N, C-alpha and C positions, 0 to 999 in steps of 0.2 A: 221731731215733733215736740213742741214745748208743753210742759205741764202747767196748767192754770189752776190757781187756787181761788175759790169763791169765798169772799168775806161779806158778812152781812152785819148790819147795825140796827139797833132799835132804841127808841126812847119813849118814855111816858110823859106826856104833856099834861100838866095839872091845870086845864082850862076848858071851858065849854066850847062846843063846836062853833057856835056863832061867833065867838071872839077870835078863834083860830081863823075862820074864814075871812073875817074882817082884816086881820093882820096880814094874811096872805094876799088878799085881792084888792083892798082899798088902794087906789092909785099911788098915793104918797108913800104908804107903807110898802107896797110892792117895789117901788123904786129904791126904797132904803135897803130892804133885805137882799134884793138881787144885785146891787152894785158891787158886792164882794166878788162876784164872778163875772159880771157883765155890766160895767159902768154905763149908765144911760138907758138901761133896759126899761121898757114900758110896754103897755098894750093899748090897743084901741078897740072899742066895742063894748057891749054890755054883756056881763057874765050871766046869761040866761040860757036855758036849754034851747037848742036849735039855732042860736045866734052864732055868727062868725066872729071870731076874735083874731086880731092880728097882733103878734108879738114882735 
């Protein structure tokens, strides 16, 4: 049986929630930050409670 080590990281972001949300989910910004691990990543749909989003 292998031993596994849990590693955790945290960071403090000096920005308001609205700005963070915009950077994470505005379509052009989303494509920019996700391309480092999944080139061409995007989503369709509107980010509102109860809606379906397709990644």
